[in-house]
C-alpha positions as CSV (number, residue, x, y, z in Angstrom):
1,M,34.2,253.3,-53.1
2,R,34.4,257.3,-53.8
3,E,31.0,257.4,-50.6
4,L,32.3,254.7,-49.1
5,I,35.4,256.4,-48.0
6,G,34.3,260.0,-47.8
7,Y,32.0,259.0,-45.5
8,P,34.3,258.7,-42.4
9,L,36.4,261.8,-44.1
10,G,33.2,263.5,-44.1
11,W,33.3,263.4,-40.4
12,I,36.7,264.0,-40.0
13,M,36.3,267.7,-43.0
14,W,32.9,268.3,-41.1
15,L,34.5,268.0,-36.8
16,L,37.0,270.4,-38.2
17,Y,35.0,272.5,-40.0
18,Q,32.9,272.9,-36.5
19,I,36.7,274.3,-35.3
20,T,37.8,276.5,-37.4
21,H,34.8,277.9,-39.5
22,N,36.2,277.9,-42.2
23,Y,36.5,275.4,-45.5
24,A,40.2,276.1,-46.6
25,W,41.6,275.9,-43.0
26,S,39.4,272.6,-42.6
27,I,41.2,271.6,-45.8
28,V,44.3,272.1,-44.3
29,F,44.4,270.7,-41.7
30,F,42.3,267.7,-43.3
31,T,45.9,267.1,-45.4
32,L,47.7,266.9,-42.7
33,I,46.3,264.2,-40.6
34,T,46.1,262.5,-44.4
35,K,50.3,262.9,-43.6
36,V,50.0,262.3,-40.6
37,L,47.9,259.0,-40.9
38,L,49.8,257.4,-43.6
39,F,53.5,258.7,-42.3
40,P,54.3,255.2,-41.8
41,L,53.3,254.0,-45.2
42,S,55.6,256.4,-46.3
43,V,58.6,255.4,-44.0
44,K,58.0,252.1,-45.2
45,Q,58.1,253.4,-49.2
46,Q,60.8,255.1,-48.3
47,K,62.7,252.8,-46.5
48,S,61.9,250.0,-49.4
49,T,63.0,252.8,-52.2
50,A,66.3,253.8,-50.1
51,A,67.1,249.9,-50.1
52,M,66.2,248.9,-53.7
53,T,68.4,251.8,-54.9
54,A,71.9,250.6,-52.2
55,F,70.2,246.7,-53.8
56,Q,70.9,248.5,-57.7
57,P,74.4,247.9,-58.1
58,K,73.7,243.8,-57.2
59,L,71.3,244.0,-59.3
60,E,73.6,244.7,-62.4
61,K,76.5,242.8,-62.2
62,L,73.8,239.7,-61.9
63,K,72.1,241.9,-65.5
64,K,75.7,242.2,-66.8
65,Q,76.8,238.5,-65.5
66,Y,74.0,236.5,-67.3
67,A,72.9,238.4,-70.3
68,N,72.6,236.0,-72.0
69,N,70.7,233.6,-70.4
70,Q,67.2,235.6,-69.0
71,Q,66.4,231.9,-67.3
72,K,69.5,231.7,-65.2
73,L,68.8,235.6,-64.7
74,Q,64.9,235.6,-63.3
75,E,66.8,232.6,-61.2
76,E,69.3,233.9,-59.6
77,Q,67.3,237.6,-58.6
78,M,64.9,235.9,-57.2
79,K,67.2,234.0,-54.6
80,L,68.9,237.8,-54.1
81,Y,66.3,239.2,-53.2
82,A,65.1,236.4,-50.6
83,E,68.6,236.9,-48.9
84,E,68.7,240.3,-48.9
85,G,65.2,239.8,-47.5
86,I,64.3,242.6,-50.4
87,N,60.7,242.8,-51.5
88,P,60.5,244.4,-55.0
89,M,57.0,245.3,-54.7
90,A,56.6,247.0,-51.3
91,S,57.4,250.5,-52.2
92,C,54.1,250.9,-54.4
93,L,52.0,249.5,-51.3
94,P,51.7,252.9,-49.9
95,L,50.3,253.9,-53.5
96,L,47.5,251.7,-53.8
97,I,46.1,253.5,-51.1
98,Q,46.7,256.5,-50.9
99,F,44.6,256.0,-54.8
100,P,41.0,255.4,-52.9
101,L,41.8,257.4,-51.0
102,L,42.6,260.0,-53.6
103,Y,38.8,259.0,-54.8
104,G,37.9,260.1,-50.6
105,I,38.7,262.4,-50.4
106,F,37.3,263.8,-54.1
107,D,34.3,262.9,-52.6
108,V,34.6,265.2,-49.4
109,V,36.1,267.9,-51.4
110,Y,32.6,267.8,-54.3
111,R,30.0,267.2,-51.4
112,P,30.6,270.5,-48.9
113,I,26.8,270.3,-48.0
114,Y,26.8,266.9,-47.8
115,H,29.7,265.9,-45.6
116,I,30.0,269.4,-43.6
117,L,27.0,271.1,-43.5
118,R,25.5,267.4,-43.2
119,A,22.8,268.2,-45.3
120,G,20.0,264.8,-46.1
121,K,19.4,263.8,-49.3
122,P,16.1,265.0,-50.1
123,A,17.6,268.7,-49.7
124,I,20.0,268.1,-51.6
125,D,18.1,267.2,-54.3
126,A,15.6,270.0,-54.1
127,A,18.2,272.1,-54.3
128,T,19.4,271.4,-57.5
129,N,16.9,271.1,-59.1
130,I,16.4,274.7,-58.3
131,A,19.7,275.1,-59.4
132,R,19.0,273.7,-62.6
133,E,15.9,276.0,-63.4
134,I,18.1,278.8,-62.5
135,F,20.6,277.6,-65.3
136,T,18.2,276.5,-67.6
137,R,15.9,279.9,-67.0
138,D,15.9,282.6,-70.3
139,G,17.2,279.7,-72.3
140,G,20.4,279.2,-70.1
141,T,22.5,276.0,-70.3
142,V,23.7,274.0,-67.3
143,P,27.0,273.9,-66.5
144,T,28.7,271.6,-68.1
145,Y,29.6,269.7,-64.7
146,F,26.9,270.3,-63.1
147,E,25.5,266.5,-63.1
148,Y,28.8,265.7,-61.5
149,R,29.0,268.2,-58.6
150,P,26.2,270.3,-58.5
151,E,26.6,271.1,-54.5
152,I,29.2,273.2,-55.8
153,Y,26.8,275.0,-57.3
154,I,24.5,275.5,-54.9
155,I,26.4,277.0,-52.6
156,K,27.5,279.7,-55.6
157,E,23.5,280.2,-56.3
158,L,22.1,279.9,-52.6
159,Q,25.0,283.1,-51.5
160,K,24.2,284.5,-54.4
161,D,20.7,285.1,-54.7
162,P,18.9,282.9,-51.6
163,A,16.0,283.9,-52.0
164,A,15.6,281.9,-55.6
165,F,15.6,278.8,-52.6
166,A,13.4,280.9,-50.3
167,S,10.5,277.7,-51.2
168,M,12.8,275.3,-49.0
169,N,12.1,276.9,-46.2
170,E,8.8,274.7,-44.5
171,Q,10.3,271.8,-45.9
172,F,13.7,272.1,-44.4
173,P,14.4,275.5,-42.8
174,D,17.6,275.1,-41.4
175,F,19.1,274.7,-45.2
176,V,19.2,277.8,-46.2
177,E,20.5,279.7,-43.5
178,K,23.6,276.8,-43.0
179,V,24.6,277.2,-46.9
180,S,24.2,280.5,-47.1
181,E,27.1,280.9,-43.8
182,F,29.2,277.8,-45.2
183,N,32.8,279.7,-45.4
184,N,34.5,278.7,-48.1
185,K,36.8,281.3,-48.9
186,L,40.5,281.2,-49.2
187,F,41.8,284.1,-47.8
188,G,38.3,286.0,-47.5
189,V,38.3,286.6,-51.3
190,V,38.9,282.8,-53.4
191,D,35.7,281.1,-54.0
192,L,36.4,277.2,-53.4
193,G,33.9,275.9,-56.2
194,D,35.3,278.7,-58.3
195,M,37.6,276.9,-61.3
196,P,40.8,278.1,-62.2
197,S,41.2,280.4,-65.7
198,L,43.4,281.3,-68.2
199,H,41.1,283.9,-69.4
200,P,38.3,284.9,-66.9
201,E,36.3,286.8,-67.1
202,V,37.6,290.2,-64.7
203,W,41.6,289.8,-63.1
204,N,41.0,290.3,-60.1
205,A,42.4,289.1,-57.0
206,A,40.3,286.1,-56.6
207,A,41.7,285.4,-60.3
208,V,45.0,285.7,-59.6
209,I,44.6,283.3,-56.3
210,L,42.5,281.0,-58.5
211,L,45.6,280.9,-61.3
212,I,48.3,280.4,-58.7
213,I,46.6,277.3,-57.3
214,P,47.0,274.6,-59.5
215,I,50.7,276.8,-60.5
216,M,52.0,276.2,-57.1
217,S,50.7,272.3,-57.6
218,G,53.3,271.7,-60.3
219,V,55.5,273.6,-58.6
220,L,56.1,271.9,-55.6
221,Q,55.9,268.5,-57.9
222,L,58.6,269.3,-59.6
223,F,60.4,270.5,-57.0
224,M,59.3,266.9,-54.6
225,T,60.5,265.1,-58.3
226,I,63.9,267.0,-58.2
227,Y,64.3,266.7,-54.6
228,S,64.4,262.9,-54.9
229,Q,66.5,262.8,-58.2
230,I,69.4,264.7,-56.6
231,R,69.3,262.6,-52.9
232,N,68.6,259.2,-55.3
233,K,71.5,259.3,-57.3
234,K,73.6,260.7,-54.3
235,M,73.0,257.4,-52.4
236,N,74.0,255.8,-55.6
237,P,75.6,257.5,-58.6
238,D,76.3,254.1,-60.4
239,A,72.8,254.0,-61.3
240,P,71.8,253.1,-64.9
241,S,69.4,256.3,-65.7
242,M,65.8,255.2,-66.3
243,A,65.0,257.4,-69.1
244,G,61.2,256.3,-69.4
245,M,60.4,256.6,-65.9
246,N,62.5,260.2,-65.6
247,V,59.8,260.8,-68.6
248,M,57.0,260.0,-66.2
249,L,58.1,261.6,-63.2
250,Y,58.2,264.8,-65.1
251,V,54.9,264.1,-66.7
252,M,52.8,264.1,-63.3
253,P,54.0,267.2,-62.7
254,L,52.1,268.6,-65.7
255,F,49.6,266.3,-65.5
256,S,48.8,268.1,-62.1
257,V,49.0,271.5,-62.8
258,W,46.3,270.0,-65.3
259,I,43.4,268.3,-62.7
260,A,43.8,271.6,-60.8
261,F,42.2,274.0,-64.4
262,R,39.4,271.2,-64.6
263,Y,38.3,271.2,-61.4
264,P,36.3,273.3,-58.3
265,A,39.4,275.0,-56.6
266,G,39.4,273.1,-53.3
267,I,41.0,270.5,-55.4
268,G,43.5,272.3,-56.1
269,F,43.9,273.4,-53.1
270,Y,44.2,270.1,-51.6
271,W,46.4,269.0,-54.3
272,T,48.6,272.1,-53.4
273,M,49.1,271.3,-49.7
274,S,49.4,268.0,-50.4
275,S,52.2,268.6,-52.6
276,L,54.0,270.6,-49.8
277,F,53.2,268.2,-47.3
278,S,54.7,266.3,-49.6
279,C,58.0,268.0,-49.8
280,V,58.3,268.2,-46.3
281,Q,58.0,265.0,-45.9
282,S,60.5,263.2,-48.4
283,M,63.1,265.5,-47.0
284,I,63.0,264.1,-43.1
285,L,63.0,260.6,-44.3
286,Y,65.6,261.4,-46.8
287,N,67.7,262.8,-44.4
288,V,67.1,259.5,-42.0
289,Y,67.3,257.3,-44.2
290,T,70.4,257.0,-45.1
291,P,72.3,254.8,-47.4
292,E,74.4,253.8,-43.9
293,Y,71.0,253.1,-41.8
294,V,69.4,251.8,-44.7
295,A,72.5,249.1,-44.9
296,S,71.7,248.8,-40.7
297,L,68.2,248.0,-41.1
298,V,68.3,245.3,-44.2
299,E,70.7,243.5,-41.3
300,K,68.5,243.6,-38.4
301,D,66.0,242.6,-40.3
302,K,67.7,239.4,-41.8
303,A,68.9,238.4,-38.0
304,K,65.2,239.1,-37.8
305,R,64.3,236.4,-40.0
306,K,66.5,234.0,-39.0
307,K,65.2,234.0,-35.4
308,K,61.9,233.5,-37.2
309,A,60.0,230.5,-36.8
310,R,57.8,230.7,-39.3
311,P,59.5,231.0,-42.8
312,N,59.0,233.5,-45.7
313,M,58.0,232.5,-49.0
314,M,60.7,231.5,-50.2
315,E,62.5,229.8,-47.3
316,R,58.2,227.4,-47.9
317,Y,59.7,227.1,-51.4
318,Q,63.1,226.2,-50.7
319,Q,61.3,223.8,-48.0
320,L,58.9,222.7,-50.1
321,M,61.7,221.7,-52.9
322,E,64.0,220.1,-50.5
323,E,61.2,217.4,-49.4
324,Q,60.5,216.5,-52.1
325,M,64.4,216.1,-53.1
326,A,64.5,213.5,-50.1
327,Q,61.1,211.7,-51.8
328,Q,63.3,211.2,-54.9
329,N,66.4,209.9,-53.2
330,G,65.0,207.4,-50.6
331,G,63.2,209.7,-48.2
332,K,66.6,210.8,-47.1
333,Q,66.3,215.0,-47.3
334,V,69.1,216.5,-48.9
335,P,70.0,220.4,-48.6
336,A,71.7,222.3,-51.2
337,R,74.6,224.1,-51.0
338,S,76.4,225.3,-53.9
339,G,79.6,224.1,-55.4
340,G,79.1,220.6,-54.3
341,I,80.1,220.7,-50.4
342,A,79.5,218.3,-48.3
343,V,76.1,219.2,-46.3
344,S,73.9,217.5,-43.8
345,S,70.5,217.4,-42.5
346,A,70.2,218.5,-38.7
347,A,68.8,215.0,-37.8
348,D,71.9,213.1,-39.5
349,E,74.1,214.9,-37.3
350,E,72.5,213.6,-34.8
351,E,72.4,210.5,-35.5
352,D,76.2,210.8,-37.2
353,K,74.7,209.3,-40.6
354,P,77.4,209.6,-43.2
355,E,77.3,212.7,-44.8
356,V,75.5,213.3,-48.3
357,K,77.6,215.1,-51.6
358,I,75.5,216.5,-54.7
359,S,77.5,217.9,-57.8
360,K,77.2,221.4,-58.9
361,A,74.3,220.1,-62.0
362,K,72.4,218.1,-59.0
363,Q,72.6,221.9,-57.5
364,K,71.6,223.3,-60.9
365,E,68.8,221.4,-61.0
366,Y,67.8,221.5,-57.4
367,E,67.5,225.3,-58.2
368,R,66.0,225.2,-61.4
369,M,63.1,223.0,-60.0
370,I,62.4,225.5,-56.6
371,I,61.7,228.5,-59.5
372,R,60.1,226.3,-61.4
373,E,57.7,225.3,-58.8
374,A,57.5,229.0,-57.5
375,R,56.6,230.0,-60.8
376,R,53.7,226.8,-61.0
377,R,51.7,228.0,-57.7
378,Q,52.1,231.6,-59.0
379,A,49.8,231.3,-61.7
380,E,47.5,228.8,-60.0
381,K,47.1,231.6,-57.4
382,Y,45.9,233.8,-60.3
383,G,44.3,231.3,-63.1
384,E,47.1,232.0,-65.4
385,E,47.9,228.6,-67.7
386,F,51.4,227.9,-66.2
387,I,54.2,227.8,-69.0
388,D,57.0,225.9,-68.2
389,D,60.1,227.1,-69.9
390,D,62.2,223.7,-69.6
391,G,59.5,222.0,-71.6
392,E,58.3,219.9,-69.2
C-alpha cells in the first residue's frame, strides 16, 4: 500500500524539486498541495462535526428520556438521525482517507533517491550494499533503521565520501553525481535525513533546529486541539464533557513529538508543516461554519432530500416495512404516524377510500419492526450473527 500510494505522490515531489531545487521547500509545497486536495473532505468533516455539535442537545434529551430503556433509546436515535439527515460516521471519512495518504508520504520521504532522483532499484541496491560495507568496516555496526530506510543513509554517506561509491560509476554513471548534488538541507544547515536528538554529539545550529522540529510539531498539534475545543464549546455550551475523548486529543500532540524523534527530520518537518496548514485551515472553517450557517445548511439538505426521487437508507427501510405491513393487512399499504392519527396512502386518497387508523401500540410495533429489519440487514452485510432483542 505504501509504495502504491507513494508512487504518484513521488511524481509530485519530483516535479516540485525540479522547480525549487530544494528538498525542504518541496516538502512545504507538497504539504500545501495535499491539504488543497483534501480540502473538500475537510469541509465535509467540519460541516458534519458542526452539525453533530449543534445536534447534541437533542441526543442528550433522548438519553435522559429513555435512560432506562436502551432498546427504545437506540430506536429513537436512529429515527432522529434519519429525520435530521445526519450521518454520525461522516466525520470519520476524511481520517480514513488521510491515513493511507500518510503511508504514501512516508514512502516518499524515506525514498528520495527513488522518487525524486528517479534512480532504479538495481542502482539503489548496489549503493545499499556499499553503505552497509562502510558501516560494518573495522568492526562497526549497521544503524538500527538502515534496512527500513537505506536511501536516507546512502545520501548521508555518499555526500560525506563520494569516493567510497566510485565503483558504481561504470554501471550507473549518473548516480553518484545526482546524489552528491541532491539538496536536502533545511535553511542550508539541517540535513533532513538526520534524526533529532536530545543529546547530540555537538550542540550547533543544525542540532538546535533538529530539536525544534519535533517540539514545534507537538506545539502546533496542541494549539489546534485547544482551539477546536474552545470553538466546539462556544458552539454548544451545554454539551457534556467527554473526558476520555479529551485525554486522547491531548495525547496526540505527545504522540506527534514521539514520532518526530524516532524518524528522520524530513518526516517531522512534514508533520510540522501539515499541523501549521491544518491550524490555518481550522481557523477558516470554524469561522465559516458557524452554528447559524450549519443550521441553514441542515435545512437545505432536508429540502434536497425531499426532492430526491431516490430515498435514503432509513427511508428505504421504512418503505420496506410499509410493504410488509401492507401484506399483513391484506395487501393494503398502511403508512404509519404516531398518536393514532388517521392516515391514508396516495392511492387511497385518489380513490376516496376510507382512511386507516392505527393504534399507538401498533405504531410502536411498526417502529420496532423497522429497527429490527435494519439490524438484520446490517448483520447479513457484515456476516455477523443477528440477535433479536425481542426474542423473535
